[in-house]
C-alpha positions as CSV (number, residue, x, y, z in Angstrom):
1,M,0.0,0.0,0.0
2,E,1.3,3.4,-0.9
3,Q,2.1,5.9,1.9
4,K,-0.2,8.9,1.8
5,Q,0.5,12.3,3.3
6,L,-2.0,14.2,5.4
7,A,-2.0,17.8,6.4
8,L,-2.7,16.9,10.0
9,M,-2.8,19.2,13.0
10,G,0.6,18.5,14.5
11,R,0.3,16.8,17.9
12,I,3.4,15.4,19.6
13,N,1.7,13.9,22.7
14,G,-1.0,11.9,20.8
15,P,-2.6,11.0,17.5
16,S,-3.3,13.9,15.1
17,V,-6.8,14.8,13.9
18,A,-7.4,14.1,10.2
19,P,-9.5,16.4,8.0
20,T,-13.1,15.4,7.7
21,S,-12.8,14.9,3.9
22,V,-10.3,12.1,4.6
23,V,-12.4,10.4,7.2
24,A,-15.4,10.6,4.9
25,Q,-13.6,8.4,2.4
26,A,-14.3,5.4,4.6
27,K,-17.6,3.7,4.3
28,T,-17.0,1.0,7.0
29,F,-15.0,0.8,10.2
30,R,-12.6,-1.7,8.6
31,E,-12.0,0.9,5.8
32,A,-11.4,3.6,8.4
33,V,-8.8,1.3,10.1
34,R,-7.1,0.6,6.7
35,L,-7.2,4.4,5.9
36,A,-5.6,5.2,9.3
37,W,-2.8,2.7,8.5
38,A,-2.3,4.2,5.0
39,H,-1.8,7.6,6.6
40,R,0.5,6.4,9.4
41,R,3.3,8.7,10.5
42,V,6.0,6.2,10.2
43,H,5.6,4.9,6.7
44,Y,8.0,2.0,7.1
45,A,6.2,0.6,10.2
46,T,5.1,-3.0,9.9
47,F,2.2,-5.1,11.2
48,R,4.7,-7.0,13.3
49,Q,5.8,-3.7,14.9
50,L,2.2,-2.6,15.4
51,A,1.5,-5.9,17.2
52,A,4.6,-5.7,19.4
53,E,4.0,-2.0,20.4
54,T,0.3,-2.4,21.2
55,G,0.2,-5.9,22.6
56,M,-1.9,-7.3,19.8
57,T,-1.5,-10.8,18.2
58,V,0.3,-10.6,14.8
59,Q,-2.2,-13.0,13.2
60,H,-5.1,-10.9,14.3
61,V,-3.5,-7.7,13.1
62,T,-3.1,-9.0,9.6
63,D,-6.9,-9.9,9.7
64,Y,-7.7,-6.2,10.6
65,F,-6.2,-5.0,7.3
66,H,-7.4,-7.6,4.8
67,H,-9.2,-6.0,1.9
68,D,-11.7,-8.8,1.3
69,D,-13.9,-7.9,4.3
70,K,-15.3,-11.4,4.6
71,P,-17.6,-12.0,7.6
72,T,-14.9,-14.3,9.1
73,R,-12.4,-11.5,9.3
74,R,-11.7,-9.8,12.6
75,S,-12.2,-6.1,13.1
76,L,-10.0,-4.0,15.4
77,P,-11.4,-4.4,18.9
78,A,-12.7,-1.2,20.6
79,E,-10.3,-1.7,23.5
80,R,-7.3,-1.5,21.1
81,I,-8.3,1.7,19.2
82,A,-6.4,4.1,21.5
83,A,-3.2,2.0,21.3
84,F,-3.6,1.6,17.5
85,E,-4.1,5.4,17.0
86,S,-1.1,6.2,19.1
87,F,1.0,3.9,17.0
88,V,-0.3,5.2,13.6
89,G,-0.3,8.8,14.7
90,N,-3.8,9.7,13.6
91,S,-7.4,9.4,15.0
92,I,-9.2,8.4,11.8
93,A,-10.8,5.3,13.4
94,S,-12.2,7.3,16.3
95,Q,-13.3,10.2,14.1
96,W,-15.1,7.7,11.8
97,L,-16.9,6.2,14.8
98,A,-17.9,9.7,16.1
99,A,-19.2,10.6,12.6
100,Q,-21.4,7.5,12.6
101,S,-23.1,8.7,15.8
102,Q,-23.3,12.2,14.4
103,L,-21.8,13.5,17.6
104,T,-19.4,16.4,17.6
105,V,-16.7,17.0,20.2
106,L,-18.4,20.2,21.3
107,E,-21.8,18.4,21.8
108,E,-20.0,15.8,23.9
109,M,-18.4,18.5,26.1
110,Q,-21.7,20.3,26.5
111,A,-23.4,17.0,27.5
112,E,-20.8,16.4,30.2
113,R,-21.2,19.9,31.6
114,M,-25.0,19.5,31.7
115,A,-24.6,16.2,33.6
116,A,-22.2,17.6,36.2
């Protein structure tokens, strides 16, 4: 897969936010995960390195990125999203999930304040 460049907001302490136009390219969560990988900060990173750094099983990691999307393929588990995004350096997977619920960060913050 060819390495792609994003004009990301530069964050050193965590994954960068991707433009909405990039996130909108993904139609499924699996596509969003593959898109995040395609836009990773370290272009020469491998699945084996991803597995080692995040505590994932290598065989499972290769399943997450398969393009055939068969029902038997595993998807990236929710509890691994934060570690995955820290490794790839972008938050495309989380942004895609937030877009599916049509919830903006501002709405989430306002809801927290109302609950407090």
